C-alpha positions as CSV (number, residue, x, y, z in Angstrom):
1,X,-0.4,0.2,-0.3
2,X,1.3,3.2,-1.4
3,X,0.2,5.4,2.4
4,X,2.3,3.5,4.5
5,X,4.7,0.9,2.4
6,X,3.4,-1.8,3.7
7,X,1.6,-5.6,2.2
8,X,0.4,-8.4,3.6
9,X,2.2,-11.9,1.5
10,X,1.0,-15.6,1.9
11,X,4.4,-17.1,4.2
12,X,4.2,-19.5,0.7
13,X,4.6,-17.0,-1.9
14,X,7.8,-16.2,-3.1
15,X,6.3,-14.4,-6.5
16,X,3.6,-11.8,-4.0
17,X,7.2,-10.6,-2.5
18,X,8.6,-10.1,-5.9
19,X,5.3,-8.7,-6.9
20,X,4.8,-6.3,-3.5
21,X,8.4,-5.1,-2.4
22,X,10.5,-5.7,-6.0
23,X,7.3,-4.9,-8.1
24,X,5.0,-2.0,-6.5
25,X,8.4,-0.9,-3.8
26,X,10.3,0.3,-6.5
27,X,7.9,1.7,-8.6
28,X,6.8,4.0,-5.5
29,X,10.7,4.8,-4.9
30,X,12.3,4.7,-8.7
31,X,9.7,6.5,-10.5
32,X,8.3,9.8,-10.9
33,X,4.1,8.4,-10.8
34,X,4.3,5.8,-8.6
35,X,6.6,9.0,-5.8
36,X,3.3,11.0,-7.2
37,X,1.1,8.5,-5.7
38,X,3.0,7.4,-2.5
39,X,2.4,11.4,-2.3
40,X,-1.1,12.2,-3.0
41,X,-1.8,9.0,-1.0
42,X,0.3,10.8,2.4
43,X,-1.6,14.1,1.9
44,X,-5.1,12.3,2.3
45,X,-4.1,10.2,4.7
46,X,-3.5,13.9,6.5
47,X,-6.0,15.0,6.3
48,X,-8.3,12.4,7.1
49,X,-6.7,12.2,10.1
50,X,-6.8,16.4,10.7
51,X,-10.9,15.2,10.1
52,X,-10.9,11.8,12.4
53,X,-8.0,11.8,15.1
54,X,-9.7,11.9,18.4
55,X,-13.2,11.0,17.4
56,X,-15.4,8.2,16.4
57,X,-16.1,7.5,13.1
58,X,-17.1,4.6,11.6
59,X,-16.3,3.6,7.5
60,X,-18.7,5.5,5.6
61,X,-18.2,8.2,7.6
62,X,-15.0,8.1,5.7
63,X,-16.5,7.1,2.7
64,X,-18.4,9.9,2.9
65,X,-15.8,12.0,3.1
66,X,-13.1,11.2,0.9
67,X,-16.3,11.3,-1.4
68,X,-16.3,14.9,-0.5
69,X,-12.8,15.8,-0.8
70,X,-10.6,17.4,-3.6
71,X,-7.4,14.6,-2.6
72,X,-9.2,11.8,-3.0
73,X,-11.0,12.4,-6.2
74,X,-7.5,13.8,-7.7
75,X,-5.7,10.3,-5.5
76,X,-8.4,8.1,-7.0
77,X,-8.3,9.5,-11.2
78,X,-4.9,9.3,-10.6
79,X,-4.7,5.7,-10.0
80,X,-7.3,4.8,-12.7
81,X,-4.6,6.6,-15.6
82,X,-1.9,4.6,-14.0
83,X,-2.5,0.9,-12.5
84,X,-2.5,-0.5,-15.4
85,X,1.5,0.1,-15.6
86,X,1.8,0.2,-11.9
87,X,0.8,-2.8,-12.4
88,X,2.1,-5.0,-15.1
89,X,5.5,-3.4,-14.3
90,X,5.2,-6.1,-10.8
91,X,4.1,-8.7,-13.0
92,X,7.0,-8.6,-14.8
93,X,8.8,-8.0,-11.9
94,X,6.9,-11.4,-10.9
95,X,8.9,-13.0,-14.4
96,X,12.1,-11.8,-14.5
97,X,12.9,-12.2,-10.3
98,X,11.0,-15.9,-10.9
99,X,13.9,-16.4,-13.1
100,X,16.7,-15.1,-11.6
101,X,15.3,-17.4,-7.9
102,X,15.1,-20.6,-10.4
103,X,10.9,-20.3,-10.1
104,X,9.6,-20.1,-13.3
105,X,7.4,-23.0,-13.3
106,X,5.1,-21.1,-10.5
107,X,5.4,-18.2,-12.5
108,X,3.7,-20.4,-15.9
109,X,0.9,-21.5,-13.3
110,X,0.3,-17.5,-11.9
111,X,0.5,-16.8,-15.6
112,X,-2.2,-19.0,-16.4
113,X,-4.2,-17.8,-14.4
114,X,-4.5,-14.3,-15.7
115,X,-7.3,-13.1,-18.0
116,X,-6.2,-13.4,-21.4
117,X,-6.3,-9.5,-22.1
118,X,-3.9,-9.3,-18.8
119,X,-1.8,-11.9,-20.3
120,X,-2.3,-10.8,-23.4
121,X,-0.1,-6.9,-22.2
122,X,2.8,-8.4,-19.4
123,X,3.5,-10.7,-23.0
124,X,3.7,-7.1,-25.2
125,X,6.5,-6.4,-21.1
126,X,8.4,-9.3,-21.7
127,X,9.5,-9.7,-25.3
128,X,10.1,-5.8,-25.2
129,X,13.1,-6.7,-22.5
130,X,13.2,-9.9,-24.0
131,X,14.1,-7.5,-27.8
132,X,16.1,-4.8,-26.1
133,X,16.7,-6.4,-22.1
134,X,15.7,-5.1,-19.1
135,X,17.8,-1.6,-18.2
136,X,15.6,-0.7,-21.4
137,X,12.2,-2.7,-20.1
138,X,13.1,-0.2,-16.0
139,X,13.5,3.0,-18.3
140,X,10.4,2.3,-20.9
141,X,8.3,2.0,-16.9
142,X,9.6,5.0,-15.8
143,X,12.1,4.1,-14.0
144,X,14.9,6.3,-12.0
145,X,17.7,6.5,-15.1
146,X,21.5,5.7,-14.0
147,X,23.5,7.8,-17.0
148,X,26.8,6.4,-16.3
149,X,29.2,4.8,-18.3
150,X,28.7,1.5,-17.1
151,X,24.7,1.7,-17.5
152,X,24.5,2.8,-20.4
153,X,27.2,0.4,-22.5
154,X,24.6,-2.0,-20.8
155,X,22.2,-0.8,-22.2
156,X,24.0,-1.2,-26.3
157,X,25.0,-4.0,-25.8
158,X,21.2,-4.4,-25.2
159,X,19.9,-2.8,-27.8
160,X,22.6,-3.0,-30.3
161,X,23.8,-6.7,-30.0
162,X,26.5,-7.7,-32.5
163,X,25.8,-4.2,-34.2
164,X,27.2,-2.6,-31.6
165,X,31.0,-5.0,-32.3
166,X,31.2,-2.7,-35.8
167,X,30.5,0.5,-34.6
168,X,33.0,3.4,-34.1
169,X,31.5,5.2,-31.9
170,X,28.9,5.6,-29.2
171,X,28.6,9.1,-27.7
172,X,25.9,9.9,-25.2
173,X,25.6,13.5,-24.5
174,X,22.2,15.4,-23.1
175,X,21.7,16.5,-19.4
176,X,21.2,13.1,-18.7
177,X,19.2,13.7,-15.2
178,X,17.3,10.2,-13.6
179,X,13.9,11.2,-15.6
180,X,14.8,12.7,-18.6
181,X,15.5,10.5,-21.3
182,X,18.9,8.7,-22.7
183,X,20.2,10.3,-25.0
184,X,22.6,8.7,-27.8
185,X,24.7,10.0,-30.5
186,X,25.8,7.3,-32.9
187,X,28.2,6.5,-35.8
188,X,27.5,3.3,-38.0
189,X,26.2,1.6,-41.2
190,X,23.7,-0.9,-38.7
191,X,22.5,0.9,-36.7
192,X,19.0,2.8,-37.3
193,X,18.3,5.9,-35.2
194,X,15.3,5.0,-32.4
195,X,13.0,7.9,-30.5
196,X,11.1,8.0,-27.7
197,X,10.0,9.4,-24.6
198,X,12.8,7.5,-22.7
199,X,15.8,7.5,-25.3
200,X,16.8,9.3,-27.8
201,X,19.1,6.8,-29.9
202,X,20.4,9.7,-33.1
203,X,22.3,7.4,-35.6
204,X,24.7,8.5,-38.7
205,X,26.2,6.0,-41.2
206,X,30.4,7.0,-41.7
207,X,28.7,9.4,-44.8
208,X,26.6,11.1,-43.4
209,X,28.5,12.1,-40.8
210,X,31.2,13.4,-43.7
211,X,28.5,15.3,-45.0
212,X,27.0,16.8,-41.7
213,X,30.1,18.2,-40.7
214,X,30.4,20.1,-43.8
215,X,27.0,22.0,-43.3
216,X,27.6,22.3,-39.6
217,X,25.0,20.4,-38.6
218,X,24.3,21.3,-35.2
219,X,22.9,17.8,-34.6
220,X,26.1,16.7,-35.3
221,X,28.4,18.7,-34.1
222,X,27.1,19.0,-30.4
223,X,27.4,15.3,-29.3
224,X,31.1,15.5,-31.3
225,X,31.4,18.1,-28.9
226,X,30.2,17.8,-25.8
227,X,29.4,14.0,-25.3
228,X,31.4,11.6,-23.5
229,X,33.0,7.8,-25.1
230,X,31.1,5.4,-24.2
231,X,32.3,2.7,-26.6
232,X,34.4,3.2,-29.7
233,X,37.2,3.7,-31.3
234,X,39.6,7.2,-29.4
235,X,41.0,8.0,-32.2
236,X,38.3,8.6,-34.8
237,X,36.1,10.6,-32.2
238,X,39.1,12.6,-32.5
239,X,40.0,13.0,-35.8
240,X,36.6,13.7,-36.4
241,X,36.8,16.6,-33.2
242,X,39.7,17.9,-35.3
243,X,37.5,18.4,-38.0
244,X,34.4,20.1,-36.9
245,X,36.2,22.6,-35.4
246,X,39.1,23.5,-39.3
247,X,35.1,23.0,-41.4
248,X,34.9,26.8,-43.1
249,X,31.5,28.4,-43.0
250,X,30.1,28.0,-46.0
251,X,26.2,29.5,-48.1
252,X,25.7,25.3,-48.8
253,X,26.4,25.2,-44.7
254,X,23.8,28.4,-44.4
255,X,21.8,27.0,-46.7
256,X,21.6,23.4,-45.6
257,X,20.4,24.2,-41.7
258,X,17.5,27.8,-42.8
259,X,16.0,24.2,-45.2
260,X,16.4,22.2,-42.1
261,X,14.6,24.8,-40.4
262,X,11.6,25.0,-42.4
263,X,11.8,21.4,-42.3
264,X,11.1,20.8,-38.6
265,X,9.4,24.0,-37.6
266,X,6.6,21.3,-40.2
267,X,7.2,19.0,-38.7
268,X,6.0,20.8,-35.4
269,X,2.8,21.0,-36.9
270,X,1.4,17.9,-37.1
271,X,-0.4,17.0,-35.2
272,X,-0.5,13.2,-35.5
273,X,3.5,13.2,-34.0
274,X,1.6,13.8,-30.9
275,X,2.3,16.8,-28.0
276,X,6.2,15.4,-27.2
277,X,7.1,14.9,-31.0
278,X,6.0,18.0,-31.7
279,X,7.9,20.2,-29.1
280,X,11.0,18.0,-30.0
281,X,11.3,19.2,-33.5
282,X,10.3,22.9,-32.4
283,X,13.5,22.7,-30.7
284,X,15.2,21.4,-33.1
285,X,14.2,24.2,-35.9
286,X,14.5,26.8,-32.9
287,X,18.8,25.2,-33.4
288,X,18.7,24.7,-37.1
289,X,17.4,28.8,-37.3
290,X,20.2,30.5,-35.0
291,X,22.8,27.6,-36.2
292,X,21.8,29.5,-39.9
293,X,22.2,33.1,-37.8
294,X,25.3,33.2,-37.0
295,X,26.5,31.0,-39.3
296,X,25.5,33.9,-42.2
297,X,27.2,36.5,-38.9
298,X,30.3,34.9,-39.4
299,X,30.2,32.8,-36.0
300,X,30.4,29.4,-36.0
301,X,28.5,27.9,-32.4
302,X,29.8,24.4,-32.3
303,X,27.3,23.1,-29.2
304,X,23.6,24.3,-28.6
305,X,24.0,25.1,-25.2
306,X,26.6,27.6,-27.1
307,X,23.4,28.6,-29.7
308,X,21.3,29.4,-27.2
309,X,23.3,31.8,-25.6
310,X,23.8,32.9,-29.2
311,X,20.3,33.2,-29.8
312,X,19.5,35.2,-26.2
313,X,22.3,38.3,-27.2
314,X,21.6,37.6,-31.0
315,X,18.3,38.7,-30.1
316,X,18.8,42.1,-29.1
317,X,21.6,43.1,-30.7
318,X,20.8,45.8,-34.2
319,X,22.1,43.4,-36.6
320,X,19.0,41.0,-35.8
321,X,16.7,43.4,-35.2
322,X,18.1,44.4,-39.3
323,X,17.1,40.3,-40.7
324,X,13.6,40.2,-38.8
325,X,11.9,40.9,-41.6
326,X,13.6,38.5,-43.6
327,X,13.1,35.3,-41.9
328,X,10.7,34.0,-42.5
């Protein structure tokens, strides 16, 4: 129970321990959804204590109080919205730990007791974990991400498998915050980009890297300059980093960035993509536009943070005011 972090477990039921302690327990401790659930439960408990402490009350009194209480209504709606994920993670924890502890037959019996609909849902989670690994499953279900080299290498090995052996470079960039998405930059002729709410794999072929450097594509220059090596050839990384530093500003580079700005801006208006990708495309559009304006002004900014700072300073300058009428 999220309110007081307790659970009733039958004595001879280790799967119950996996479900409650490692499933619901981890979810409540290590995911934002679970933490909010606990927070709302504790607020409700405090309000109930204020109402009923040192008074005689019945279950009906509590039910009446809750039916009129805003915190309970918010909690009830939040539970309904997230119950499926809450339970799926706990059942997947049973599946994972039953294999670790030689209890797969017991899990098989538990699986058979589930409804057809629930079996289909848990099959999806199991298939995902078998394809992408356990770390990816934890992260895709919203748990806190530990974005250090050891974990990111394991994640890369699970996701990219044998392709990783033929991959010249895997870099980690971005904020690295526990509940932000994982940003990986990959140079590979085999690995394809992945865009999801929990991970962003920016993958380019060797040829695309060469072309991207030639037009000072910020989606390529930023990770190479600021990224941290997870796997790959240090010599190759050093070589392409130097190429970026030495690359001259050209009209082709300016036109490329302006064209990408238009493409990303149009994508940001496509509602079929969903708000997450729309916002992502809008941020990309602003990045390309700022880069084009910087290059036109003779300034070569190679990192995303540098472009953000530049946009704030440049938008206040007289040169920007002169250009503003021609930006659109």
